[in-house]
N, C-alpha and C positions, 0 to 999 in steps of 0.2 A: 422119627424123632426120639430121642432117647426116652427111655420109660420115667426116668426121674423128673426129667425137665417136662415130661407131659403132664406128671402130678401136678407140678408147681403152676402150670399154665392154666389148667382146667380147674384147680383150686382158686386161683387168683380171678378169672373170669366168673366164677361162682359169685365171689364175693362182690366183686364191681356190681354183678346183676342184680345182686340183692340190695346193694347201696341204691342203685339207678332205681328200683322198684319202690325203697322206702321213701326216697327223696322227691321223685316223679311222679309217683302213683298215688300210694298210700299216705302221705304226708305232704303233699304238693301245696295245700293251703294249710297254714299254722292253724294250731288248735290245740285247747288243752287236753292233755291226755288222760283220760280217765282210769280207775283201777281195773275196771273189767277188760278195757281195751289192753292195758298194760300185762295183765295175768295171760290174756290171749296171745300174746306176741311172745311172753317168757316161755310160754308152752309150746310155741312155735320153734323158739328158736332150741330149747331142749331137745324137741324131737329131731329137728335136723342135726344137732351134734351127735345123738345115740346113732341116727341113721348114717351119718358120716363115720361113726366109729364102727358100724356093722361093715360098711365098704373096705375099711382098712382091715377087718379081719378076714373078708372073703377076696379081697383084690390087691392088696399092697404087697409090695416086694419089698421086704425088710433089709436092713442092712446085714451083712455077714456076721453069723453067729446068733442071730435072732429069727423067731418065728414069727408068722403074722399075729399069732395070738399074744405072743410078747408086745408087739406094736400096738395093737389094740388097747391091751391093758395099761401099756404107758399113756396113750391118748386120754384114756379114761381118768387114769390118776392126774393126768396133768391139768386135764379139764375140769375136774373138781378141785384142784388145788387153785387154779387162776379164778374160778367162780368163788371161792370161798373168802379168797383175799380181795376179791372186787366188792365185797360188803365194806368194807374199810373206804373204797372210793365213794359209794354210795352216801356213806357218812358225811364226807367232805364235801361233797355235792350240795347236800341238803344245807351246810353250813355256808357253802358260797352263795346259793341262790337265795336265802335267807338274808345274808349280810348284805348283798347288792340289791335286794329287793326285785329279783328279776320275774317279770309277769310270767304267770303259767304258760300263757301263749306261746311264749319264745324259749321255754327251757330245752324243747326236744331238738329245737335247731341247734342250739350251743353244744348239746351233747352228742348230736351228728356229726359236727365238724370236728370237734373235741376228739371223737374216737377215730375219725378218719386220719387226723394226725398221729394218735395213738397208734394205729396199725403200721404206719411207717416206721416210728420210733421203736416199735415193739420189734420190727423185722431188723433193723440196725442193730440193736442190742442183741438179737438171738445170734445173727451170724458171727458178731463180736465176741460174745461168750464161748460157742463153740470152736472157734479160730484160736482163741486163748487157751481152752482146754488141749487142743489138739496139738499145741504148739509148747505150751507150758503146764504140763500135768500136774505140778504143784500147785496150781491156781486152783485147783480143786478145793484145796484146804483152805484157801483165803475166803472163796465162795460160802463153804461151810461154815467157817468161823464168824463170818457176816451175818450169814442168817441167824446161827444161835445169838449173836450180839443184838441184832434187831427184835428177835422174838423177846429176849429179856428187857430190852428197852420198851417194846410195846406194853408190857405189863406195868413197869414202873413209870411210864410217863404221864404226866397230868390229862385233863380232858383238851382235846383239840381245840383250837382256835384259829381264826382267820387274821392275818396280818398282811394285806396286799402291800402295805409300805415297804415290805421286807422284801419281798419278791424280785430277785434280781432281774428277770426277763422283762416284767413290768417298768422296772426304774429304766432300764436300757430302752424299752419302747417308748417311755414318756419324755425321753431327750430328744427323739427324732419327730413325735407326733403329738400334737394337743389332743385333749382327751374331754370330750362334753361330759358335763354334770348330768344330762337328761338325755332318756331313751328317746330313739325315733323309730317306733314300731319295732320291726324284727331286723333293722338294720345295722351292720356291724361298723358303717362309717356314714357320715351324713356332711351336709355343707353347712357350716354356721359363719357368718359375717364373711362371706365369700372365701371362706377357706375351707378345706377338707379335714375334718377331725374324726377321732375314734369315738364311737359311743361306749357307755358303760357294758354294752353287750359284750364288745369287742375285748374289753379288759376281764369279765368273767371268761371268755373262751381261753385268754392267756392262762389264766389261773388253773381252768381245767387241764390244760396241756400240761403245765407245771406239774400239776398234781399227779398225774399219770407218770410223766417222766420219774417223779420221786417214786412211786408204787412199782415203776418197771424194774427199778433198782433191786428191790427185794423178790420179785415175781419170777423175773428170768432165771436168776440164780437156784430159785426154789425147783421150778421145773427141770432145769438143766441136772438136778440131783436125780430126777426119775429118768432121764433119757437124754443123749447128747444127738438124738437124730434131728436134724433141722427140720425137716417137715413136719414132724410129730410135735416138735415144739411151737413151730409157727402155727400149724392148724389149731391145736388146741387152745393157744392164745387167742386167736383171732375169733374163734366160736365164743370163747369167755366175753371177750371185747363186744362183741355184736349183739349179745344179748344184755349187755351192761344196761342199756337205755332203758329197756322195757323193763326190766330187774329194778332200776331207780324207781320208777313210777308206780310199780307195784309194791314197793317195800319203804319208798322214803317216809311215809306216815308211820311205819310199824319199826324202822331201824332202832329209835331210840329205845324201845321196849326190849331188844335183846342185848339188855347192857354186859351181859357176861361173854359176849361174842369175841371182844378184843383178846380175853384171856383164851380162847380155843384158837384164834388166830396166831396168837403168840405161841401156843405150844406147836401148832403145824409147822413153823417157821423153824423152831427148835428141832422137831423130828426130822425134817427134811434136809436141815443142815447136818445133825448128826448121821443120819443115813450116807450124806455125801462124802462124809470124812471116813467113817466105818467101812463103807464099801469098797472105798478107794484104797484105803491101807490093808484090809485083808482080802485075800484071794477070793476066798468064798463070801457070798452076799450074807452079812450079817441081819440085813433088813430089806426083805424081797419088797418086789413092787407089790405085791398081792397083799403083802403084810401092811405096807404103807399106806394102801387105799382104804383098807378096812380101819387102820388106826385114825385116819383122817376124816373119814366119815363117821367114827364113833365120837370123836373129840367134839367136830361141828354139833352133832345132835345132842351131846351133853351140855354144852354150851347153851344151846337154845332151850333145853328142857328145863335147865337150872334158872336161866332168864325168866322164863314162864312161871316156875313153880315159886320164886321167889323175886317178885317184882322189886323195881328200885323203888325206895320210899323219896318222895318229892320233898324237899326243904320247906318248911313251913314259913 
């Protein structure tokens, strides 16, 4: 079997195995995920990600012109970018679960299936993005400008709000299916008046999938600014996404305290957008991957420290 194909097969087998263990063993019974459990699983996913990173350093065959160390650094930088941008997802998840009053008992189920769908969407976005760059080199400038624009918009936009009635996918779904106003345990669909109807839990799932679709539009170009190696882009995305559920339950109650984090995320988007444009325009790399990683970690740390040192004053 071709070595590259083997990488893809083995990695996806690992992902499917972890998902099967998650749903069929560790979370076979619906339960409210406590902070301690979430912190443990967050640590497990970070360790697995870093172990995979070491595997890339020692065993991966990089594209021509790159070393294993280059690929390992690209994976780590991409992983940090995706992990940091996922904080914005967490904030939206908090708003969604609060708006729809989703019982804590079933939040994990929604996130599990939502993230499963996200893996498929990310794969499509990644291959489409790499194909566009390979066929139309100028698209890099479009991606870079888009990231800079998104970063600026993130600073200037008002507080996020949930408007389900404006969601186009939800509107389309409601044209063909009726939606119950009441939950039926952890079911996505139920029988009401002898008809199959969707429960509010499935509506939340649609909103979660839509949210990830929107964030993928930002995050995929961001990591393509670091590398165009499909396997590195995909694997770093997958590890960040797989650890998103445990990160949500670990930070859901704290995320509102980090009120300066969106400024940090905005700065990161502007940074990687600028890197994408400059490094493509100039032959010599103006912003190296090493420098990008240092700046990204520094920006995140600064935004967290600033949030702690200057807490948000609640309106009286």
